MIDOSE-1310 file (N, C-alpha, C; in nm, 2 decimals, decimal comma, always signed):
residues 291
mnie	+0,85/-3,46/+2,92/+0,96/-3,65/+2,83/+1,08/-3,62/+2,87; +1,09/-3,71/+2,95/+1,25/-3,77/+2,97/+1,35/-3,80/+2,84; +1,43/-3,69/+2,77/+1,46/-3,69/+2,62/+1,58/-3,76/+2,67; +1,68/-3,76/+2,78/+1,78/-3,83/+2,82/+1,70/-3,97/+2,88
eial	+1,62/-4,00/+2,89/+1,60/-4,18/+2,90/+1,57/-4,23/+2,76; +1,52/-4,14/+2,66/+1,49/-4,22/+2,53/+1,63/-4,23/+2,47; +1,70/-4,13/+2,49/+1,86/-4,11/+2,46/+1,87/-4,27/+2,52; +1,89/-4,32/+2,64/+1,98/-4,42/+2,69/+1,95/-4,52/+2,64
kiel	+1,76/-4,56/+2,57/+1,71/-4,66/+2,54/+1,75/-4,69/+2,39; +1,82/-4,52/+2,34/+1,81/-4,56/+2,17/+1,95/-4,61/+2,16; +2,01/-4,61/+2,27/+2,18/-4,59/+2,30/+2,23/-4,76/+2,30; +2,09/-4,81/+2,33/+2,10/-4,96/+2,41/+2,07/-5,03/+2,30
lqrq	+2,01/-5,00/+2,22/+1,94/-5,05/+2,10/+1,99/-5,06/+1,97; +2,11/-4,97/+1,99/+2,16/-4,95/+1,88/+2,32/-4,97/+1,87; +2,38/-4,96/+1,99/+2,43/-5,09/+2,03/+2,48/-5,27/+2,00; +2,39/-5,27/+2,12/+2,36/-5,41/+2,12/+2,43/-5,51/+2,17
nlsk	+2,54/-5,37/+2,30/+2,61/-5,45/+2,36/+2,62/-5,37/+2,53; +2,58/-5,42/+2,62/+2,56/-5,33/+2,71/+2,71/-5,33/+2,78; +2,79/-5,42/+2,82/+2,94/-5,38/+2,82/+2,96/-5,23/+2,79; +3,01/-5,20/+2,67/+3,03/-5,10/+2,61/+2,94/-4,97/+2,60
saei	+2,76/-5,02/+2,63/+2,74/-4,92/+2,64/+2,74/-4,84/+2,83; +2,76/-4,98/+2,86/+2,78/-4,91/+3,02/+2,95/-4,81/+3,05; +2,97/-4,86/+2,95/+3,13/-4,77/+2,93/+3,14/-4,64/+2,91; +3,04/-4,62/+2,82/+2,99/-4,50/+2,78/+2,90/-4,41/+2,83
tnyt	+2,80/-4,44/+2,86/+2,70/-4,39/+2,95/+2,72/-4,37/+3,09; +2,82/-4,46/+3,16/+2,89/-4,46/+3,32/+2,75/-4,55/+3,41; +2,68/-4,60/+3,28/+2,54/-4,69/+3,40/+2,65/-4,82/+3,40; +2,61/-4,91/+3,51/+2,69/-5,04/+3,56/+2,59/-5,14/+3,43
qsal	+2,68/-5,25/+3,43/+2,57/-5,31/+3,36/+2,48/-5,38/+3,37; +2,45/-5,42/+3,49/+2,33/-5,48/+3,59/+2,22/-5,32/+3,58; +2,28/-5,20/+3,61/+2,19/-5,13/+3,58/+2,11/-5,14/+3,46; +2,21/-5,15/+3,35/+2,18/-5,11/+3,18/+2,05/-5,30/+3,16
tskv	+2,11/-5,41/+3,20/+1,99/-5,55/+3,21/+1,89/-5,47/+3,25; +1,87/-5,41/+3,41/+1,75/-5,36/+3,46/+1,67/-5,30/+3,35; +1,78/-5,21/+3,26/+1,64/-5,12/+3,18/+1,63/-5,21/+3,11; +1,71/-5,25/+3,06/+1,65/-5,39/+2,87/+1,55/-5,45/+2,96
kkme	+1,54/-5,46/+3,08/+1,44/-5,58/+3,07/+1,27/-5,49/+3,13; +1,28/-5,33/+3,14/+1,21/-5,22/+3,23/+1,13/-5,22/+3,08; +1,25/-5,20/+2,94/+1,18/-5,14/+2,86/+1,10/-5,31/+2,79; +1,13/-5,44/+2,78/+1,05/-5,56/+2,74/+0,97/-5,53/+2,83
aeig	+0,91/-5,49/+2,98/+0,78/-5,49/+3,03/+0,73/-5,37/+2,97; +0,76/-5,28/+2,93/+0,71/-5,16/+2,93/+0,62/-5,24/+2,77; +0,67/-5,25/+2,65/+0,63/-5,29/+2,52/+0,55/-5,44/+2,52; +0,57/-5,52/+2,63/+0,57/-5,60/+2,63/+0,59/-5,76/+2,53
qaif	+0,70/-5,73/+2,50/+0,78/-5,82/+2,37/+0,93/-5,80/+2,45; +0,97/-5,88/+2,38/+1,16/-5,91/+2,38/+1,21/-5,85/+2,22; +1,24/-5,70/+2,31/+1,34/-5,64/+2,22/+1,49/-5,68/+2,16; +1,53/-5,79/+2,25/+1,67/-5,82/+2,23/+1,65/-6,02/+2,19
krtp	+1,72/-6,05/+2,13/+1,75/-6,20/+2,10/+1,82/-6,21/+2,15; +1,83/-6,34/+2,27/+1,99/-6,35/+2,36/+2,05/-6,49/+2,30; +2,19/-6,49/+2,21/+2,25/-6,57/+2,12/+2,40/-6,57/+2,19; +2,45/-6,71/+2,13/+2,60/-6,73/+2,19/+2,71/-6,59/+2,16
qglk	+2,64/-6,54/+2,09/+2,76/-6,48/+2,02/+2,65/-6,30/+2,06; +2,58/-6,27/+2,17/+2,56/-6,19/+2,27/+2,47/-6,13/+2,22; +2,36/-6,01/+2,20/+2,23/-5,95/+2,21/+2,20/-5,92/+2,07; +2,08/-6,01/+2,01/+2,14/-5,95/+1,84/+1,95/-5,87/+1,88
isev	+1,96/-5,73/+1,82/+1,82/-5,70/+1,82/+1,68/-5,74/+1,75; +1,55/-5,74/+1,83/+1,49/-5,85/+1,73/+1,41/-5,75/+1,65; +1,33/-5,80/+1,58/+1,24/-5,69/+1,50/+1,14/-5,61/+1,59; +1,12/-5,65/+1,70/+1,01/-5,57/+1,77/+1,11/-5,42/+1,83
giqy	+1,23/-5,49/+1,82/+1,33/-5,36/+1,94/+1,35/-5,26/+1,80; +1,39/-5,38/+1,64/+1,38/-5,26/+1,53/+1,30/-5,13/+1,54; +1,16/-5,18/+1,55/+1,04/-5,04/+1,57/+1,03/-4,99/+1,65; +1,07/-5,06/+1,78/+1,07/-4,99/+1,91/+1,19/-4,86/+1,88
rnfl	+1,30/-4,87/+1,79/+1,40/-4,76/+1,81/+1,37/-4,69/+1,75; +1,34/-4,73/+1,59/+1,24/-4,63/+1,51/+1,16/-4,48/+1,56; +1,10/-4,61/+1,63/+0,95/-4,50/+1,70/+1,06/-4,40/+1,78; +1,17/-4,47/+1,90/+1,19/-4,38/+1,96/+1,31/-4,21/+1,85
qlit	+1,37/-4,28/+1,79/+1,47/-4,17/+1,72/+1,33/-4,09/+1,67; +1,26/-4,07/+1,61/+1,13/-4,02/+1,56/+1,10/-3,88/+1,67; +1,04/-3,96/+1,75/+0,99/-3,92/+1,89/+1,13/-3,79/+1,91; +1,26/-3,82/+1,92/+1,34/-3,80/+1,94/+1,41/-3,64/+1,85
qeye	+1,34/-3,69/+1,73/+1,33/-3,57/+1,62/+1,25/-3,49/+1,58; +1,16/-3,55/+1,62/+1,01/-3,42/+1,63/+1,03/-3,31/+1,76; +1,15/-3,37/+1,85/+1,14/-3,37/+1,96/+1,24/-3,18/+1,91; +1,36/-3,21/+1,87/+1,45/-3,19/+1,82/+1,36/-3,00/+1,71
eflq	+1,30/-3,06/+1,65/+1,24/-3,00/+1,53/+1,15/-2,88/+1,65; +1,09/-2,94/+1,73/+1,03/-2,87/+1,83/+1,02/-2,76/+1,94; +1,17/-2,79/+1,94/+1,27/-2,71/+2,01/+1,30/-2,59/+1,92; +1,39/-2,63/+1,79/+1,39/-2,50/+1,70/+1,26/-2,43/+1,66
aiss	+1,20/-2,50/+1,62/+1,08/-2,40/+1,58/+1,00/-2,29/+1,71; +0,99/-2,35/+1,83/+0,99/-2,25/+1,97/+1,12/-2,15/+1,93; +1,23/-2,18/+1,93/+1,33/-2,11/+1,93/+1,33/-2,02/+1,84; +1,28/-2,03/+1,73/+1,27/-1,93/+1,61/+1,19/-1,84/+1,66
qemk	+1,08/-1,82/+1,65/+0,93/-1,76/+1,76/+1,03/-1,69/+1,81; +1,07/-1,72/+1,92/+1,13/-1,66/+2,03/+1,24/-1,53/+2,00; +1,27/-1,58/+1,83/+1,41/-1,49/+1,83/+1,34/-1,38/+1,69; +1,25/-1,40/+1,67/+1,14/-1,33/+1,55/+1,09/-1,18/+1,64
tkvs	+1,15/-1,11/+1,60/+1,14/-0,94/+1,62/+0,93/-0,93/+1,62; +0,88/-0,88/+1,67/+0,76/-0,79/+1,70/+0,78/-0,66/+1,61; +0,69/-0,64/+1,51/+0,66/-0,54/+1,49/+0,52/-0,49/+1,40; +0,45/-0,36/+1,54/+0,32/-0,32/+1,46/+0,33/-0,21/+1,35
cgas	+0,25/-0,27/+1,26/+0,29/-0,22/+1,13/+0,12/-0,14/+1,13; +0,11/-0,04/+1,10/-0,06/-0,03/+1,02/-0,05/+0,05/+0,89; -0,17/-0,04/+0,80/-0,17/-0,10/+0,64/-0,32/+0,04/+0,65; -0,38/+0,09/+0,52/-0,47/+0,13/+0,47/-0,56/-0,02/+0,41
htti	-0,68/-0,02/+0,38/-0,77/-0,13/+0,37/-0,69/-0,13/+0,14; -0,67/-0,04/+0,15/-0,61/-0,03/-0,01/-0,48/-0,14/-0,02; -0,36/-0,06/+0,08/-0,27/-0,13/+0,04/-0,18/-0,26/+0,14; -0,29/-0,31/+0,21/-0,30/-0,47/+0,27/-0,38/-0,51/+0,12
kiyg	-0,45/-0,43/+0,13/-0,49/-0,60/-0,02/-0,42/-0,60/-0,14; -0,35/-0,50/-0,17/-0,23/-0,49/-0,25/-0,10/-0,55/-0,21; -0,05/-0,52/-0,09/+0,14/-0,55/-0,03/+0,13/-0,67/+0,04; -0,02/-0,69/+0,16/+0,00/-0,73/+0,23/+0,00/-0,89/+0,23
asia	-0,04/-0,99/+0,11/-0,03/-1,12/+0,11/+0,14/-1,09/+0,07; +0,18/-1,03/-0,03/+0,29/-1,04/-0,09/+0,44/-0,99/+0,05; +0,40/-0,92/+0,13/+0,46/-0,95/+0,22/+0,47/-1,06/+0,31; +0,39/-1,10/+0,36/+0,39/-1,23/+0,42/+0,46/-1,34/+0,36
nilh	+0,44/-1,34/+0,26/+0,48/-1,43/+0,17/+0,68/-1,44/+0,19; +0,73/-1,31/+0,13/+0,82/-1,29/+0,16/+0,93/-1,32/+0,28; +0,84/-1,28/+0,37/+0,90/-1,30/+0,53/+0,91/-1,45/+0,53; +0,78/-1,51/+0,49/+0,79/-1,64/+0,57/+0,84/-1,75/+0,42
tkni	+0,87/-1,69/+0,31/+0,98/-1,79/+0,22/+1,16/-1,72/+0,25; +1,15/-1,60/+0,27/+1,30/-1,59/+0,32/+1,34/-1,58/+0,47; +1,24/-1,66/+0,47/+1,29/-1,74/+0,64/+1,26/-1,57/+0,74; +1,25/-1,45/+0,73/+1,30/-1,31/+0,75/+1,17/-1,33/+0,95
aldv	+1,28/-1,26/+1,04/+1,33/-1,27/+1,18/+1,17/-1,19/+1,22; +1,04/-1,14/+1,13/+0,98/-1,04/+1,20/+0,84/-1,11/+1,19; +0,80/-1,03/+1,29/+0,66/-1,08/+1,34/+0,57/-0,97/+1,35; +0,56/-0,95/+1,17/+0,44/-0,82/+1,19/+0,30/-0,80/+1,24
dftv	+0,25/-0,74/+1,26/+0,13/-0,67/+1,39/+0,07/-0,63/+1,23; -0,02/-0,64/+1,18/-0,09/-0,55/+1,07/-0,24/-0,53/+1,19; -0,23/-0,38/+1,14/-0,36/-0,31/+1,18/-0,43/-0,24/+1,06; -0,52/-0,27/+1,01/-0,58/-0,19/+0,93/-0,68/-0,05/+0,98
essn	-0,67/+0,05/+0,91/-0,74/+0,15/+0,99/-0,71/+0,25/+0,84; -0,77/+0,38/+0,89/-0,78/+0,50/+0,78/-0,58/+0,59/+0,79; -0,61/+0,60/+0,65/-0,44/+0,64/+0,65/-0,44/+0,78/+0,78; -0,51/+0,87/+0,78/-0,49/+0,99/+0,89/-0,50/+0,94/+1,04
slne	-0,58/+0,76/+1,06/-0,58/+0,73/+1,19/-0,40/+0,66/+1,25; -0,39/+0,59/+1,08/-0,26/+0,54/+1,13/-0,15/+0,64/+1,12; -0,11/+0,74/+1,07/-0,06/+0,85/+1,10/-0,01/+0,95/+1,24; -0,21/+0,90/+1,28/-0,18/+1,00/+1,43/-0,10/+0,86/+1,54
kvhn	-0,13/+0,79/+1,53/-0,11/+0,62/+1,58/+0,09/+0,65/+1,54; +0,10/+0,64/+1,49/+0,28/+0,62/+1,44/+0,37/+0,75/+1,49; +0,27/+0,88/+1,55/+0,30/+0,99/+1,59/+0,27/+0,97/+1,77; +0,19/+0,91/+1,78/+0,14/+0,89/+1,94/+0,23/+0,78/+2,03
aemn	+0,33/+0,70/+1,87/+0,37/+0,58/+1,92/+0,30/+0,41/+1,98; +0,20/+0,44/+1,87/+0,11/+0,31/+1,94/+0,12/+0,24/+1,86; +0,21/+0,24/+1,70/+0,28/+0,17/+1,68/+0,36/+0,18/+1,62; +0,48/+0,08/+1,60/+0,61/+0,15/+1,48/+0,57/+0,17/+1,37
calt	+0,48/+0,14/+1,30/+0,56/+0,22/+1,15/+0,38/+0,22/+1,04; +0,37/+0,27/+0,98/+0,26/+0,23/+0,88/+0,32/+0,26/+0,74; +0,22/+0,14/+0,67/+0,20/+0,19/+0,48/+0,05/+0,20/+0,43; +0,08/+0,38/+0,38/+0,00/+0,35/+0,38/-0,02/+0,49/+0,24
skpi	-0,14/+0,55/+0,18/-0,15/+0,73/+0,14/-0,05/+0,77/+0,22; -0,04/+0,89/+0,15/+0,04/+1,02/+0,25/-0,09/+1,08/+0,34; -0,08/+1,10/+0,42/-0,19/+1,16/+0,47/-0,24/+1,29/+0,47; -0,31/+1,36/+0,46/-0,31/+1,51/+0,46/-0,24/+1,62/+0,62
kiyp	-0,23/+1,57/+0,68/-0,17/+1,58/+0,80/-0,02/+1,50/+0,82; +0,15/+1,65/+0,84/+0,24/+1,60/+0,82/+0,29/+1,63/+0,92; +0,31/+1,55/+1,04/+0,38/+1,56/+1,18/+0,53/+1,54/+1,17; +0,61/+1,69/+1,23/+0,71/+1,70/+1,23/+0,84/+1,57/+1,27
dlny	+0,77/+1,50/+1,35/+0,89/+1,41/+1,40/+0,91/+1,31/+1,27; +0,78/+1,25/+1,21/+0,78/+1,14/+1,11/+0,85/+1,18/+1,03; +0,92/+1,04/+0,91/+0,95/+1,03/+0,81/+0,83/+0,95/+0,75; +0,86/+1,02/+0,61/+0,71/+0,98/+0,51/+0,82/+0,90/+0,38
diia	+0,87/+0,82/+0,39/+0,92/+0,80/+0,24/+0,83/+0,69/+0,16; +0,85/+0,79/+0,04/+0,74/+0,74/-0,04/+0,80/+0,61/-0,15; +0,72/+0,49/-0,11/+0,72/+0,40/-0,13/+0,68/+0,34/-0,31; +0,61/+0,45/-0,31/+0,52/+0,43/-0,47/+0,45/+0,48/-0,49
tetf	+0,40/+0,53/-0,63/+0,35/+0,71/-0,68/+0,22/+0,55/-0,76; +0,09/+0,54/-0,64/-0,05/+0,44/-0,72/-0,14/+0,59/-0,74; -0,25/+0,46/-0,85/-0,34/+0,56/-0,95/-0,43/+0,50/-0,90; -0,58/+0,59/-0,91/-0,70/+0,52/-0,85/-0,78/+0,55/-0,96
evis	-0,88/+0,51/-1,05/-0,99/+0,51/-1,10/-1,15/+0,54/-1,04; -1,19/+0,62/-1,10/-1,36/+0,64/-1,14/-1,40/+0,53/-1,20; -1,51/+0,43/-1,17/-1,55/+0,35/-1,27/-1,70/+0,32/-1,23; -1,76/+0,29/-1,32/-1,87/+0,25/-1,35/-1,89/+0,08/-1,45
nnrh	-2,01/+0,06/-1,42/-2,02/-0,07/-1,52/-2,02/-0,05/-1,67; -1,99/-0,08/-1,75/-1,96/-0,04/-1,84/-2,15/-0,01/-1,97; -2,26/-0,10/-1,90/-2,40/-0,05/-1,94/-2,47/+0,08/-1,83; -2,42/+0,14/-1,70/-2,42/+0,19/-1,71/-2,35/+0,30/-1,69
iihf	-2,35/+0,39/-1,75/-2,28/+0,51/-1,78/-2,31/+0,60/-1,71; -2,23/+0,69/-1,65/-2,28/+0,79/-1,61/-2,28/+0,93/-1,64; -2,39/+1,05/-1,67/-2,34/+1,14/-1,73/-2,35/+1,28/-1,60; -2,22/+1,31/-1,58/-2,20/+1,34/-1,46/-2,28/+1,52/-1,44
nerp	-2,25/+1,59/-1,60/-2,30/+1,69/-1,63/-2,46/+1,69/-1,55; -2,53/+1,60/-1,58/-2,71/+1,57/-1,55/-2,71/+1,56/-1,42; -2,59/+1,62/-1,32/-2,58/+1,56/-1,18/-2,71/+1,49/-1,12; -2,70/+1,35/-1,17/-2,75/+1,26/-1,08/-2,74/+1,26/-0,95
tltl	-2,85/+1,14/-0,92/-2,78/+1,16/-0,74/-2,71/+1,01/-0,77; -2,58/+1,00/-0,73/-2,46/+0,88/-0,71/-2,51/+0,79/-0,56; -2,49/+0,70/-0,64/-2,46/+0,59/-0,53/-2,27/+0,56/-0,54; -2,22/+0,59/-0,41/-2,02/+0,61/-0,44/-2,00/+0,46/-0,36
lvls	-1,92/+0,38/-0,43/-1,90/+0,27/-0,33/-1,74/+0,26/-0,33; -1,71/+0,24/-0,19/-1,54/+0,27/-0,12/-1,52/+0,19/-0,06; -1,42/+0,14/-0,06/-1,31/+0,02/+0,01/-1,36/+0,09/+0,13; -1,30/+0,24/+0,19/-1,27/+0,30/+0,32/-1,32/+0,43/+0,29
kgcm	-1,42/+0,53/+0,41/-1,44/+0,58/+0,40/-1,36/+0,69/+0,43; -1,27/+0,69/+0,50/-1,10/+0,77/+0,51/-0,96/+0,72/+0,44; -0,99/+0,66/+0,32/-1,00/+0,63/+0,23/-0,94/+0,84/+0,20; -0,77/+0,82/+0,09/-0,70/+0,90/+0,05/-0,81/+0,92/-0,07
ytra	-0,80/+0,84/-0,17/-0,86/+0,82/-0,30/-1,00/+0,89/-0,26; -1,10/+0,81/-0,18/-1,22/+0,84/-0,08/-1,22/+1,00/-0,14; -1,16/+1,06/-0,03/-1,15/+1,24/-0,01/-1,14/+1,28/-0,14; -1,03/+1,22/-0,26/-1,00/+1,32/-0,34/-1,17/+1,33/-0,42
vvew	-1,25/+1,20/-0,44/-1,35/+1,18/-0,54/-1,46/+1,29/-0,44; -1,51/+1,27/-0,32/-1,57/+1,28/-0,24/-1,57/+1,50/-0,26; -1,45/+1,51/-0,24/-1,43/+1,62/-0,26/-1,48/+1,70/-0,40; -1,43/+1,64/-0,50/-1,49/+1,66/-0,63/-1,63/+1,69/-0,67
lknk	-1,69/+1,56/-0,63/-1,87/+1,53/-0,65/-1,86/+1,66/-0,57; -1,82/+1,71/-0,47/-1,87/+1,82/-0,39/-1,88/+1,97/-0,45; -1,73/+1,97/-0,50/-1,73/+2,07/-0,61/-1,84/+2,12/-0,70; -1,83/+1,99/-0,77/-1,95/+1,99/-0,89/-2,06/+2,00/-0,81
qipf	-2,11/+1,96/-0,70/-2,27/+1,99/-0,61/-2,34/+1,87/-0,72; -2,25/+1,80/-0,73/-2,33/+1,63/-0,79/-2,35/+1,55/-0,64; -2,53/+1,58/-0,61/-2,60/+1,47/-0,48/-2,53/+1,31/-0,49; -2,48/+1,28/-0,41/-2,40/+1,16/-0,38/-2,43/+1,06/-0,21
nmke	-2,44/+0,92/-0,25/-2,49/+0,87/-0,09/-2,38/+0,78/-0,09; -2,26/+0,71/+0,01/-2,15/+0,69/-0,07/-2,19/+0,55/+0,06; -2,14/+0,46/+0,04/-2,14/+0,28/+0,05/-2,00/+0,21/+0,08; -1,97/+0,20/+0,25/-1,82/+0,14/+0,29/-1,82/+0,00/+0,20
iksv	-1,82/-0,09/+0,17/-1,76/-0,16/+0,11/-1,64/-0,29/+0,10; -1,62/-0,39/+0,22/-1,47/-0,39/+0,23/-1,41/-0,51/+0,11; -1,50/-0,56/+0,03/-1,48/-0,64/-0,08/-1,47/-0,59/-0,16; -1,38/-0,58/-0,22/-1,38/-0,57/-0,40/-1,49/-0,61/-0,49
ssil	-1,46/-0,77/-0,48/-1,55/-0,84/-0,59/-1,70/-0,77/-0,54; -1,72/-0,71/-0,44/-1,89/-0,74/-0,39/-1,87/-0,60/-0,45; -1,76/-0,49/-0,39/-1,83/-0,34/-0,49/-1,87/-0,41/-0,69; -1,72/-0,45/-0,75/-1,79/-0,48/-0,90/-1,88/-0,55/-0,89
dflq	-1,98/-0,57/-0,84/-2,14/-0,64/-0,83/-2,20/-0,55/-0,86; -2,15/-0,46/-0,71/-2,26/-0,35/-0,67/-2,30/-0,26/-0,81; -2,16/-0,28/-0,87/-2,19/-0,15/-0,99/-2,29/-0,15/-1,08; -2,34/-0,27/-1,11/-2,41/-0,36/-1,20/-2,58/-0,28/-1,17
mdnt	-2,60/-0,20/-1,06/-2,70/-0,09/-1,01/-2,68/+0,04/-1,06; -2,77/+0,08/-1,12/-2,83/+0,23/-1,18/-2,76/+0,35/-1,10; -2,66/+0,45/-1,15/-2,62/+0,52/-1,12/-2,48/+0,51/-0,96; -2,41/+0,43/-0,98/-2,35/+0,36/-0,90/-2,24/+0,38/-0,93
iavl	-2,14/+0,45/-0,91/-1,97/+0,42/-0,91/-1,92/+0,39/-0,83; -1,74/+0,36/-0,86/-1,68/+0,31/-0,72/-1,54/+0,37/-0,78; -1,48/+0,39/-0,67/-1,35/+0,42/-0,69/-1,26/+0,34/-0,67; -1,11/+0,32/-0,66/-1,03/+0,21/-0,62/-0,89/+0,25/-0,74
ntkl	-0,79/+0,13/-0,63/-0,71/+0,16/-0,69/-0,68/+0,08/-0,81; -0,60/+0,16/-0,89/-0,54/+0,07/-1,03/-0,49/-0,08/-1,04; -0,42/-0,09/-0,92/-0,37/-0,25/-0,97/-0,47/-0,31/-0,89; -0,57/-0,29/-0,78/-0,67/-0,38/-0,76/-0,79/-0,43/-0,87
idly	-0,79/-0,31/-0,95/-0,93/-0,34/-1,09/-0,82/-0,40/-1,17; -0,70/-0,45/-1,20/-0,66/-0,55/-1,25/-0,61/-0,65/-1,23; -0,62/-0,66/-1,06/-0,58/-0,81/-0,99/-0,74/-0,86/-1,08; -0,86/-0,83/-1,06/-0,97/-0,88/-1,05/-1,01/-0,90/-1,18
hyse	-0,95/-0,85/-1,32/-1,00/-0,91/-1,41/-1,14/-0,88/-1,50; -1,21/-0,78/-1,44/-1,32/-0,71/-1,45/-1,37/-0,67/-1,61; -1,44/-0,73/-1,66/-1,43/-0,67/-1,76/-1,52/-0,60/-1,85; -1,64/-0,55/-1,77/-1,73/-0,45/-1,78/-1,74/-0,33/-1,70
ihyy	-1,62/-0,29/-1,73/-1,57/-0,12/-1,68/-1,61/-0,03/-1,75; -1,64/+0,08/-1,69/-1,60/+0,21/-1,77/-1,56/+0,28/-1,68; -1,45/+0,39/-1,75/-1,34/+0,44/-1,64/-1,39/+0,61/-1,70; -1,34/+0,67/-1,61/-1,38/+0,84/-1,61/-1,23/+0,93/-1,61
klqq	-1,27/+0,99/-1,68/-1,18/+1,14/-1,64/-1,20/+1,24/-1,62; -1,20/+1,22/-1,52/-1,31/+1,37/-1,46/-1,17/+1,49/-1,41; -1,25/+1,57/-1,50/-1,15/+1,73/-1,53/-1,17/+1,73/-1,40; -0,99/+1,83/-1,35/-0,96/+1,88/-1,26/-0,98/+1,80/-1,10
lenm	-0,99/+1,63/-1,16/-0,96/+1,55/-1,03/-0,82/+1,47/-1,07; -0,73/+1,51/-0,96/-0,61/+1,44/-0,98/-0,58/+1,32/-0,97; -0,58/+1,18/-1,00/-0,62/+1,06/-0,95/-0,46/+0,95/-0,88; -0,35/+1,04/-0,89/-0,25/+0,99/-0,82/-0,27/+1,05/-0,67
iktv	-0,19/+0,95/-0,60/-0,18/+0,95/-0,48/-0,04/+0,87/-0,44; +0,01/+0,95/-0,36/+0,16/+0,85/-0,29/+0,16/+0,80/-0,20; +0,22/+0,68/-0,20/+0,21/+0,51/-0,09/+0,37/+0,55/-0,01; +0,31/+0,61/+0,14/+0,39/+0,62/+0,26/+0,45/+0,51/+0,33
fiyk	+0,59/+0,54/+0,36/+0,60/+0,43/+0,46/+0,65/+0,52/+0,59; +0,57/+0,53/+0,71/+0,60/+0,59/+0,81/+0,57/+0,54/+0,95; +0,69/+0,63/+0,98/+0,82/+0,63/+1,10/+0,88/+0,70/+1,18; +0,87/+0,74/+1,28/+0,93/+0,79/+1,35/+1,12/+0,80/+1,31
knes	+1,11/+1,01/+1,33/+1,22/+1,03/+1,26/+1,35/+0,98/+1,34; +1,31/+0,94/+1,47/+1,44/+0,96/+1,58/+1,47/+0,78/+1,56; +1,34/+0,64/+1,49/+1,39/+0,53/+1,44/+1,46/+0,50/+1,33; +1,52/+0,58/+1,27/+1,54/+0,55/+1,15/+1,64/+0,43/+1,12
ndpk	+1,70/+0,42/+1,25/+1,85/+0,35/+1,23/+1,78/+0,19/+1,29; +1,62/+0,22/+1,33/+1,60/+0,05/+1,36/+1,58/-0,02/+1,30; +1,69/-0,13/+1,37/+1,65/-0,27/+1,23/+1,53/-0,34/+1,18; +1,42/-0,33/+1,27/+1,31/-0,39/+1,22/+1,23/-0,36/+1,17
imql	+1,24/-0,19/+1,18/+1,15/-0,15/+1,08/+1,23/-0,08/+0,93; +1,31/-0,07/+0,91/+1,41/-0,10/+0,81/+1,43/-0,23/+0,75; +1,44/-0,31/+0,85/+1,42/-0,46/+0,72/+1,25/-0,46/+0,71; +1,16/-0,41/+0,75/+0,99/-0,43/+0,71/+1,06/-0,37/+0,57
knvi	+1,08/-0,21/+0,62/+1,08/-0,18/+0,47/+1,16/-0,15/+0,36; +1,25/-0,28/+0,38/+1,32/-0,34/+0,27/+1,27/-0,43/+0,22; +1,16/-0,51/+0,30/+1,10/-0,61/+0,21/+1,01/-0,53/+0,09; +0,92/-0,42/+0,14/+0,81/-0,40/+0,08/+0,85/-0,33/-0,06
esil	+1,03/-0,28/-0,04/+1,10/-0,22/-0,10/+1,08/-0,31/-0,27; +1,15/-0,46/-0,20/+1,19/-0,51/-0,26/+1,01/-0,60/-0,34; +0,96/-0,53/-0,32/+0,83/-0,67/-0,39/+0,81/-0,52/-0,50; +0,84/-0,43/-0,46/+0,86/-0,31/-0,61/+0,92/-0,29/-0,74
epan	+1,01/-0,38/-0,65/+1,12/-0,39/-0,74/+1,09/-0,41/-0,88; +1,12/-0,57/-0,88/+1,03/-0,62/-1,06/+0,96/-0,53/-1,13; +0,86/-0,43/-1,05/+0,75/-0,29/-1,16/+0,84/-0,22/-1,22; +0,96/-0,17/-1,08/+1,05/-0,08/-1,15/+1,16/-0,08/-1,22
egl	+1,21/-0,20/-1,24/+1,22/-0,21/-1,35/+1,21/-0,25/-1,48; +1,14/-0,28/-1,53/+1,03/-0,27/-1,63/+1,02/-0,17/-1,67; +0,97/-0,02/-1,61/+0,98/+0,12/-1,60/+1,10/+0,16/-1,72
């Protein structure tokens, strides 16, 4: 696209005076006359009316000028768009299945609405896997449940204290003391919530099969089966407004998990990592204010 040629055409159509346009553009008047004839040949109609008082733009000329101005505006918007994309800083961030479902949409919304110059590439895996990848510098940071293994080179900044629930359909209440063979539905087998419930079931010698289902709504549907329980973050359950739930308060099962933002200690002053952390913390501020 020859944007300079388009700008010259707009100048001629706007000013409607070849001698003055010649002074401004450093073209000779005869050269500009040739350009006017070429424009009229291109569109097949006259863009000027020749009058005793000089050139007057025709209706076709007005339409052609508006078209060229629109092209120029869209071209400038295109350049601004790709320029802003180039200026965005890429951040690779890991998230567990639960944290991405709770916080992912809110993070993306803030980045977009506030025009924050971060291009966040999320990877969804288990907490332990994400922990190891940040340690090995395979990603910049991670938002997940606090993992079992703590690396000395990493920061584990507590973002929130989450709770999880063991639930079933209220028409199929489980009597754990009878030790029935259960089906345990989970979002992720590597989730800290899952590990806590699995450990509890094993300690109580309750037989179970585990099914990993990535959709919360599907998990809630599967709860209509006999001897089926699920472990889900409390916030996720609240989001779905599912009414047919029975909650279990199981003795010796701690249902609180810390959600942490993980990153290298030597990158504590990295602007892109701190900026993303601030975005995540801003999501939690309204909830914290109500406490």
